[in-house]
N, C-alpha and C positions, 0 to 999 in steps of 0.2 A: 504492499497500499505507501502509495506517496503523499505528503506533506507538508507543509511548510511553516513560518511559527515566525509570530511577532507579537511586541508584550503593547501595552498600553504609550509605553514610552517611545517606541518605535527601535527597541533592538527584533532583529529578526537573525532569521536563519531562512537562505536562499531553499532549499531543497532535501526534503528530509525523506530515507526509506525504512519504510517497521519489515523486517524478514528476517524470520529466525529469532525471533524474540525477541528482537535486537532493534534500534534506532541509531541510527548512521545518520550523521548530520554534515550538510556540507554548504559554505560557501563561497560564492563565487564571484572574484573580485578580475576586475581589465587592468593588464600590464605586469607588474612586478608586486603586485600590493600584496600584502601579507590580511588575512583573514584572522582576528581574535575570534576563540569561544565566546559568545554572550555569558557574564558570571551568573545570570538567569537560568539560563538554559542549564549550566552545570549544575545550578542550584535543586532544578526540577526532576532534572535524569541525571541523576551521579554516575550512571551505567550504562549510558552511552556513546556512540565516536562522538570526533569531527575532526573535518576535513576542510582546512582553506584549497580551494583551486583556484590557480591563477594561471597564466600564460605558460607558466617552467611546468607545470607536473598535470596541465587540462588531458594532454594524450595517453596519459595515465589509464584517466580517470572513467574515458569515450573508451577505450578498449578493453 
């Protein structure tokens, strides 16, 4: 199942996969920017994984 996540104060995660009983969160950035995992997400879903996707690693994500 696919999701996105956003708080009332506009913190967000672009893409979330729910599979095999886990949550896998991905934040997409243009160029070389690094994504930071929102603290609110960490606190709400401490057993999830988070990965920032940018120009340097997007090929790994899509293949």
